[in-house]
C-alpha positions in Angstrom: 80.2 133.2 238.1 79.5 131.5 241.5 77.5 128.8 239.7 80.5 128.1 237.4 82.9 127.8 240.3 80.5 125.6 242.2 80.1 123.4 239.1 83.9 123.1 238.7 84.3 122.2 242.4 81.6 119.5 242.2 83.1 118.0 239.0 86.5 117.8 240.6 85.1 116.2 243.7 83.2 113.7 241.6 86.3 112.8 239.6 88.3 112.1 242.8 85.7 109.8 244.2 85.5 107.4 241.3 87.4 104.1 240.9 90.5 103.5 238.8 89.9 102.0 235.4 90.5 98.2 235.3 93.0 98.4 232.5 94.9 101.5 233.6 98.6 101.4 233.9 100.8 104.4 234.2 104.6 104.5 234.6 107.0 107.3 235.0 110.8 106.9 234.7 113.3 109.5 235.9 117.1 109.5 236.1 118.7 109.6 239.5 122.5 109.7 239.2 123.5 106.6 237.3 120.2 104.9 238.0 116.6 105.3 236.8 113.7 105.3 239.2 110.3 104.1 238.1 107.0 104.9 239.7 103.4 104.3 238.7 100.0 102.9 239.4 97.9 100.1 237.9 94.3 98.9 237.9 92.9 95.5 238.9 93.2 94.2 235.3 97.0 94.0 235.8 98.9 91.6 238.0 102.1 92.4 239.9 104.1 90.1 237.6 102.7 91.9 234.5 103.9 95.2 236.0 107.3 93.8 237.0 107.8 92.5 233.4 107.0 96.0 232.1 109.5 97.6 234.5 112.2 95.0 233.5 111.5 95.7 229.8 111.9 99.5 230.5 115.2 98.8 232.2 116.5 96.6 229.4 115.6 99.3 226.8 118.2 101.4 228.5 120.7 98.5 228.8 120.2 98.3 232.5 118.8 95.7 235.0 115.9 95.9 237.4 117.5 96.0 240.8 114.4 96.7 243.0 110.6 96.4 242.6 108.0 97.2 245.3 104.3 97.1 245.1 102.1 98.9 247.7 98.6 98.0 248.8 95.5 98.4 246.6 93.2 101.4 246.8 89.8 101.3 245.0 90.2 104.9 243.9 93.9 105.0 243.0 94.8 101.4 242.2 98.0 99.8 243.2 101.1 102.0 243.4 104.5 100.6 242.6 108.1 101.7 242.5 111.2 100.2 240.9 114.8 101.0 240.2 117.0 100.3 237.2 120.8 100.0 237.8 123.7 99.6 235.4 124.7 96.1 234.4 127.9 95.0 236.0 
């Protein structure tokens, strides 16, 4: 039993210390009042303009417009984090 727990701990530590996949892109969209908030991460195979285009497309799919886009600094293990906001078209 102790060996199994130790093995699980070592596997989880090993998984956390790796690097993000070059082609990874994950995006979550949640409703916040009349707006949608988008958050996610991407690997070095994506450019900020690629991600901004994906966020704009997600907003357009809901008949909204992209009203904010922010990218944070790159981390070798976690990639680049970003956030965006979709607002109603006026």
